[in-house]
C-alpha positions in Angstrom: 0.0 0.0 0.0 2.9 2.4 0.8 4.4 1.7 -2.7 1.0 2.6 -4.3 0.9 5.9 -2.3 4.4 6.8 -3.3 3.6 5.9 -7.0 0.6 8.4 -6.9 2.5 11.1 -5.0 5.3 10.9 -7.6 2.7 11.7 -10.3 0.9 14.6 -8.6 3.2 16.3 -6.1 5.8 17.6 -8.7 2.8 19.0 -10.8 1.5 21.0 -7.9 4.8 22.1 -6.5 5.5 23.7 -9.9 2.2 25.6 -9.5 3.2 26.7 -6.0 6.5 27.9 -7.4 4.6 30.0 -10.0 2.4 31.5 -7.2 5.6 32.3 -5.2 7.2 33.9 -8.2 4.2 36.1 -8.7 4.2 37.2 -5.1 7.9 38.0 -5.2 7.5 39.9 -8.5 9.7 37.5 -10.4 6.6 36.8 -12.6 4.5 39.8 -13.5 1.3 39.8 -15.4 2.7 40.5 -18.9 5.4 37.8 -18.4 2.7 35.3 -17.2 0.5 36.0 -20.2 3.5 35.6 -22.5 4.5 32.3 -21.0 0.9 31.0 -21.3 0.8 32.1 -24.9 4.2 30.3 -25.6 3.1 27.1 -23.9 -0.3 26.8 -25.6 0.8 28.0 -29.0 4.3 26.5 -29.3 5.5 24.2 -26.5 2.4 21.9 -26.0 1.7 21.5 -29.8 5.4 20.6 -30.3 5.2 18.1 -27.4 2.2 16.3 -28.7 3.6 16.4 -32.3 6.9 14.9 -31.1 5.1 12.2 -29.1 3.0 11.1 -32.1 5.7 11.6 -34.8 8.2 9.4 -33.0 5.8 6.5 -32.2 4.0 3.8 -34.0 0.5 5.3 -34.1 -1.1 2.0 -35.3 -0.1 0.4 -32.0 -2.2 2.6 -29.9 -4.8 4.3 -32.2 -8.2 3.5 -30.7 -11.3 4.9 -32.4 -13.5 3.4 -29.7 -11.5 5.3 -27.0 -12.0 8.6 -28.9 -15.7 8.0 -29.1 -15.9 7.1 -25.4 -14.2 10.4 -24.6 -16.6 12.3 -26.8 -19.7 10.6 -25.3 -18.5 11.0 -21.7 -17.9 14.7 -22.3 -21.3 15.1 -23.9 -22.9 13.3 -21.0 -21.1 15.6 -18.5 -22.3 18.6 -20.3 -25.9 17.4 -20.2 -25.7 16.5 -16.5 -24.3 19.9 -15.6 -27.0 21.6 -17.7 -29.7 19.9 -15.8 -28.3 20.9 -12.4 -27.7 24.5 -13.5 -31.4 25.0 -13.4 -31.2 25.2 -9.6 -29.6 28.7 -9.8 -32.1 31.5 -10.1 -29.6 33.8 -11.7 -29.7 32.7 -15.4 -26.4 34.4 -16.2 -24.6 32.1 -13.8 -25.8 29.0 -15.6 -23.6 29.1 -18.7 -20.5 29.8 -16.6 -21.4 27.0 -14.2 -22.0 24.4 -17.0 -18.8 25.1 -18.9 -16.6 25.2 -15.8 -18.1 21.9 -14.7 -17.0 19.9 -17.7 -13.9 21.7 -19.2 -10.7 20.2 -18.0 -7.0 21.2 -18.2 -6.8 18.2 -20.5 -3.6 19.1 -22.4 -1.4 20.6 -19.7 -2.3 18.4 -16.7 -2.9 15.4 -18.8 0.5 15.5 -20.4 2.2 16.3 -17.1 0.7 13.5 -15.1 0.9 10.9 -17.9 4.6 11.8 -18.4 5.3 11.5 -14.7 3.7 8.1 -14.6 4.8 6.6 -17.9 7.5 8.8 -19.4 5.4 10.0 -22.3 2.0 11.5 -23.1 0.4 8.1 -23.6 -3.2 8.3 -24.7 -3.6 11.9 -23.8 -3.5 13.1 -27.5 -6.3 10.7 -28.4 -8.4 11.9 -25.4 -7.8 15.5 -26.6 -9.1 14.6 -30.1 -12.3 13.2 -28.5 -13.0 15.9 -25.9 -11.3 19.3 -26.6 -13.1 20.3 -29.8 -16.4 19.6 -28.1 -15.3 21.6 -25.1 -14.8 24.7 -27.2 -17.8 24.5 -29.5 -20.3 23.8 -26.6 -18.8 26.5 -24.4 -19.3 29.2 -27.1 -22.9 28.0 -27.8 -23.7 28.1 -24.1 -22.2 31.5 -23.5 -23.8 32.9 -26.6 -27.3 31.6 -25.8 -26.9 32.9 -22.2 -26.2 36.4 -23.4 -28.6 36.6 -26.4 -31.6 35.1 -24.7 -32.1 32.3 -27.2 -30.4 33.9 -30.2 -27.2 32.5 -31.6 -24.5 34.8 -32.9 -23.7 33.0 -36.1 -20.5 35.0 -36.7 -19.2 34.0 -33.2 -20.1 30.3 -33.8 -18.3 30.4 -37.1 -15.3 32.0 -35.5 -15.3 29.3 -32.8 -15.4 26.5 -35.3 -12.5 28.1 -37.2 -10.8 28.4 -33.8 -11.2 24.7 -33.1 -9.8 23.8 -36.5 -6.8 26.1 -36.0 -6.2 25.2 -32.4 -2.4 24.8 -32.1 -2.7 21.6 -30.0 -5.1 20.1 -32.5 -2.8 21.1 -35.3 0.1 19.5 -33.5 -1.8 16.3 -33.1 -2.8 16.2 -36.8 0.7 16.9 -38.0 2.1 14.4 -35.6 -0.2 11.7 -36.9 0.7 12.5 -40.5 4.4 12.6 -39.7 4.2 9.2 -38.0 3.1 7.6 -41.3 6.2 8.9 -43.1 9.1 6.5 -42.7 11.9 9.1 -42.8 14.1 10.1 -39.8 13.0 13.2 -38.0 15.1 16.3 -38.5 16.2 18.4 -35.5 15.1 15.8 -32.9 17.0 17.5 -30.1 15.4 20.9 -30.9 12.0 19.3 -30.7 12.9 17.7 -27.4 14.2 20.9 -25.9 11.1 22.9 -26.8 8.7 20.2 -25.7 10.4 19.8 -22.4 9.5 23.4 -21.6 5.7 22.8 -21.9 4.8 21.3 -18.6 7.1 23.2 -16.2 6.5 26.6 -17.7 2.8 26.0 -18.2 2.2 24.9 -14.6 4.2 27.8 -13.1 2.3 30.3 -15.3 -1.0 28.7 -14.0 0.2 29.1 -10.4 1.1 32.7 -11.1 -2.5 33.3 -12.4 -4.1 32.4 -9.0 -6.3 34.9 -7.1 -7.7 33.0 -4.2 -10.2 35.8 -3.4 -12.2 34.8 -6.5 -12.8 31.3 -5.2 -15.3 32.6 -2.6 -17.1 35.1 -4.8 -20.0 32.8 -5.6 -19.7 29.9 -3.2 -22.8 27.9 -4.2 -22.2 27.3 -7.9 -18.4 27.3 -7.2 -18.7 24.4 -4.7 -21.2 22.4 -6.8 -19.2 22.7 -10.0 -16.0 21.7 -8.1 -17.8 18.6 -6.8 -18.8 17.7 -10.4 -15.4 18.4 -11.8 -13.2 16.6 -9.3 -15.5 13.8 -7.9 -18.9 13.1 -9.5 -18.0 12.8 -13.2 -14.9 10.7 -12.3 -17.1 8.5 -10.1 -19.5 8.0 -13.0 -17.1 7.4 -15.9 -14.0 5.7 -14.4 -16.0 2.6 -13.3 -17.7 2.6 -16.7 -14.3 2.8 -18.4 -13.0 -0.1 -16.2 -16.1 -2.1 -17.1 -15.4 -1.5 -20.8 -11.8 -2.8 -20.4 -9.7 0.3 -20.3 -6.6 0.1 -18.3 -3.2 1.8 -17.8 -2.6 4.9 -20.0 -6.1 4.9 -21.4 -7.6 5.0 -17.9 -5.2 7.8 -16.9 -6.3 9.9 -19.9 -10.0 9.4 -18.9 -9.2 10.3 -15.3 -7.6 13.6 -16.5 -10.6 14.3 -18.8 -13.1 13.8 -16.0 -11.2 14.7 -12.8 -8.6 17.4 -13.5 -9.2 21.0 -12.6 -11.1 23.4 -14.8 -9.1 25.0 -17.5 -8.3 28.7 -17.2 -9.7 29.1 -20.8 -13.2 28.9 -19.3 -12.6 32.1 -17.4 -11.0 33.9 -20.3 -13.8 32.9 -22.6 -16.5 34.0 -20.2 -14.9 37.4 -19.7 -14.4 37.9 -23.4 -18.1 37.3 -24.0 -19.3 39.8 -21.5 -19.9 37.8 -18.3 -18.7 38.8 -14.9 -16.4 35.9 -14.7 -16.5 35.5 -10.9 -18.0 32.1 -11.0 -15.6 30.8 -13.7 -12.6 32.2 -11.9 -13.7 30.8 -8.5 -14.2 27.3 -10.0 -10.8 27.4 -11.7 -9.1 28.4 -8.5 -10.9 25.9 -6.2 -10.7 22.9 -8.6 -7.0 23.6 -9.1 -6.3 23.8 -5.4 -8.3 20.7 -4.4 -7.3 18.6 -7.3 -3.9 18.2 -5.6 -5.7 15.9 -3.1 -8.5 14.4 -5.3 -6.2 13.3 -8.1 -3.9 11.7 -5.7 -6.8 9.8 -4.1 -8.1 8.7 -7.5 -4.7 7.5 -8.6 -4.2 5.7 -5.3 -7.5 3.9 -5.7 -6.8 2.9 -9.3 -3.3 1.7 -8.4 -4.6 -0.3 -5.5 -7.2 -1.9 -7.8 -4.3 -2.8 -10.2 -5.9 -1.1 -13.2 -3.0 1.4 -13.8 
C-alpha cells in the first residue's frame, strides 16, 4: 500500500509544486502579469503543440490508435455537459448557468494530462487521443452556451463560425494532426534535439504560469455554484465514468487519460472565454481556483484507488 501511495504522489506532487512555485514567483515579483501572459501564450501556441507532435511523430500510431476510445471520450464529455446543464437549473440567476456548465466539464486536458501521464509513464500516452475526442467539443459547446446565455435564445452565427475556425486552427489540434501525419512517413525526424528541448518546456512553464495566475479571493465570490461545479469536476464525473471505463476494459494509460478528462481542474480558458463574451467571470474564476487547489488531493486519491485496484 505504501508503494502505491508513493507511486501516486510521484505523479501529482511535482505537478502542484510547480504551480506553487509559480504563485511564489508572482508574489515575489519574479513573474509579473505581462510575463505570465507571454508564458501562457508560448506554452499553448508552441510548446504543447510541439510536445504532442513529437510524441506522435516518434511513435507507432497504429499500435495505440483506438477509435472506440476517442468515441468514449466524446460521449463521456457530452454526458457531463448534459448533467451539468440539468443541475444548472437550480440557480435562479440565469447568467450564472452558462459559466457553471462550462466550468463543470472543461478540463485542463492538455497541460495536466501530459504532465501526469509523463510523470507516470515517461510519455504523453493516450492523452493526444483523449484531446481529439474531448477538446473540440469543449470549445464548441462553451461558445454556444455563453452565446445563448447572453442573447436570450439567439445565436451569434459569426461567433459560432469564428469558434469552429478556432477549433480547427487550435495549435494543439494542429500539433496532433501533424504528428499523426508525420508518424506515417518512414523518414528520420530532423532536429530531434530541438523538438525535445522545446517540448520539455511545456509542462514546467505552463504549470508555473498557471500558479502565477491564482487569485484566491475569486474562489469565494459565488460559493454555491463554485462548490457544486467543483464537486462535479473533481469527484462526481470521475465516479461515474471511471467505473464505466474499467467495465469496458480500459486500463493503464487509457484510464489515466480518462481520469484527466473527468477529474482534472477546470481550464483557465473557461474564465478567459466568459470574460471575453461579457460575463462577470467571478463564477468561472472561482471554479478554476478551487478545482486547481483541491485537485492536488482528489487526483492523488483517485490515482491511489486505481493503483490499489491494479488497473493502472
